[in-house]
C-alpha positions, 0 to 999 in steps of 0.5 A, a space after each residue: 736370731 735371723 729364724 727367730 725374727 722370721 718366726 715371729 713375723 710369720 706368726 703375726 701374719 697368721 694372727 692378723 689373718 685369723 682376725 680378718 677371717 673372724 671379722 668376716 662372720 660378724 653380720 652388719 648389726 655387729 652380732 656373730 653369725 652362729 657356727 658349729 665349733 666343727 665346721 669353724 675348725 675345719 675352714 681355719 685348718 683349710 686356710 692355714 694349709 692353703 696360705 701359710 702351709 710352706 712358712 707356718 712351721 719355720 726352723 726353730 732351736 729346741 730351747 725356744 719350743 721349750 720356753 714357748 711351750 706346746 705349739 697348739 695353744 690357743 690364740 687370743 680368739 680362743 682358736 686353737 693351733 694345730 702342728 702339721 704332726 699332730 700326735 707326734 713329738 714336736 721337733 723342728 730343726 734347722 733346714 737350709 733352703 738355699 744351695 751354696 758353694 762347697 768352700 770359700 772361693 768356689 763360684 756357686 754353678 749348677 755342678 758346685 752347689 749343695 743343698 743337703 741337710 747337715 747331720 747330727 754328728 756334723 753339726 756337733 763337730 762344727 759347733 766345737 770349732 765356731 766361736 762361743 757366740 755362734 754356738 747356741 745357733 750351731 746346735 741346731 741340727 737336721 735329719 739327713 745329708 753329710 755336708 753343712 754350712 752355718 747360716 751367715 757364714 760367707 759373711 762372718 770373717 774366719 779365725 786365721 789359725 783355723 785351717 779347716 774344719 773336718 766333719 764325718 759322716 760315716 766313713 767319709 771326711 768332708 772339708 766343709 770350711 776353709 779359712 781364708 789366710 790374711 795376706 803374708 809377706 813373701 820370703 825375700 830374695 837374699 842380697 848381699 849386704 854393701 860396705 864403704 870402701 871410698 871416700 872422695 873429696 874435693 867439693 868445697 860445699 854440699 854435693 847436691 847431685 851425681 850422675 854416672 857416664 854411659 861408658 862407666 869410665 867417669 862420673 860427674 858431681 854438682 856441689 854447693 860451692 857452684 861447681 861441676 867435677 869430673 871423676 874417674 870412676 876406678 880410681 877416684 881422682 878428680 879429672 876436670 872441674 867445670 864453672 859457669 853457675 853462679 849458685 848451687 848446682 842442683 842437678 846433672 845429668 849426661 847424655 847418652 845419645 850425644 856428648 852433652 852434659 847438662 846441668 841446672 842450679 839454683 840460678 834459674 839456669 839450665 846449661 848444656 855443656 859440650 864435653 868435647 870442648 868442655 864449654 857451655 854451648 846452649 842455655 835454656 831460659 824460662 823457669 821463674 826460680 831455682 831448678 831443682 831437678 832435670 831428666 833426658 828422654 831416653 828415645 827422643 832429644 827432649 830435656 825436661 826440667 823442674 823448678 821451685 816455680 811449681 812447674 815443669 818444662 819440657 825443652 827441645 835439646 837442639 832448638 832450645 825451645 820450650 816445648 810445653 810447660 807442665 802446670 798443675 802443681 801448687 808447690 815446688 816440684 822436686 824431682 822429675 823423671 822420663 821414660 819411653 813408655 807411657 806415661 812419659 813424665 813424672 814429677 814429685 812436688 812439695 804439694 805431697 803429689 805426684 803427676 803423671 803426664 802426657 807429653 804430647 798434650 802436655 797435660 796431666 793424666 793422673 794425680 796421686 794424692 796418696 802421700 802426706 808430706 813432700 815427695 822429694 824422690 822419684 825412681 823408675 825400676 829398670 825392668 819392671 813397669 813400676 816405680 817408687 816414691 820417697 817421702 818422710 811418711 813412706 816410700 811408696 810403690 806404684 805400677 804403670 800406667 795408672 799409678 796403682 799403689 802396689 805397697 808401702 816400704 815403711 821404716 825409713 823416718 826421715 827426710 828422703 832425698 833420693 832414691 835409686 834401684 838397680 836391675 837386681 831389685 835393690 832399692 836404696 833411699 838416702 836421708 836428710 839425716 845421713 842414713 841410708 837403707 837398702 830394700 828388696 824391691 819386690 817385697 819391701 823388706 829392709 835388708 841393711 841400714 847404713 849410717 857413715 861416719 861424717 869426714 874428719 873435721 865435719 860436723 855431725 849435723 852435717 850428715 846428709 845424703 843428698 843423691 845417690 846413684 849406681 854405676 853402669 855395672 850396678 857393682 858400685 853405688 855412689 852417694 853425694 852428701 852433706 860432708 862434702 864427699 862422695 862415697 863409693 860403696 860395693 857388695 861385700 864379697 865374702 858375704 853368704 846367706 849363712 853369714 848374713 841370714 835374712 832375718 824374716 817372718 811371714 808377718 801379715 801385710 797391713 795394706 796400708 792405702 795412705 
């Protein structure tokens, strides 16, 4: 043990010192100078007391004393070694020499430090609770004091099952050790389950994107049939079809600042539609390949698009000018999001990274490389300064502005195409295999899993969710699917915490970083 090694080192120093002292009494011709025995013993005792007194009698266990025999044995030079308490029974005890705090997590200050020797009963009660490996060391005791911390306790991980060790000294009880419990998932907020109540059909191809207008009267979808359709939100009836794209429409968004609808597609085109005349009034040219997504800045007239050409572009809505080309990704940029606070632009890419951008400079602020597979979806929380990203390996939550990792949401083992979240903290993830998982944002608890049947006449392989969105009231959830339909969900009004309890256990959180 540590004390044993220290004692061995001290005895080695004593041995070498004795040899040097012995050599001092050897004449130049190699013959020893005669000294009487009493004088020699007296000089040795003085030297040992002056130079090695503080460390000569190091703490050691009783067992080692028995093994090593009496301490007044002679050394290799024939000199006797005399203990400090000659004539008495030699017993050495563990004696802590450094101040220590009263418990884990307490700062060591002049007011909190403890430097007292443990009592016999305290050390014995501690030995019962310590792991078997440390019991031999714990049997060492000291003659006084009321609290005891075993040497090295701060470095040894404590068992999570042990709450505390209470040691009795006389009529007092002291909590000597408080085990640090592993972090556990807090109890999640209860959310009512969501149920399907409407299926809307009309598109002739996969429905790839969806958006709800700010007035919550209608919503718009884009499809692989190259059309954009506008639907009445309350009744689900088709109101209008817009044609103009010559390939799959991959993104749509309705402006909150003007009566404009923006769309993008695999034909490399980005269009601005005037909804008063239902005509295209602007084109934004510049991308070299399919445009996969777009978003509008909430406070300024700026449009951001992302493309398979590995770039994102910032456009002035009015002048159609390309303000910045955001370069840095090494593969297709699948999703882009804007916000008023910094960083104002967030992109996710098939190169497995997420980038946070400086809008003014047009350069990367932070690159997040934790994901191991393509990042196809990013969503910003409407109230918290956080966001989430979706990938086949995990859903990860991050904190702005620097992208600090919060936690993993594991369990949706599929290609995640879309994420959306409402202000109540319900996060929805939609996947390529048609499954939809609903999560509690704060705790990451998966409280519902949905796999709706495909439209009659469709193949089971056409079960896939490409986009999803809450309406403005957050009472309806809309999904755009591969069976050419739009499905509408709403909360189950009859559900209660008794009928749909949270099957939650305070499991230990696995702090996986990657």
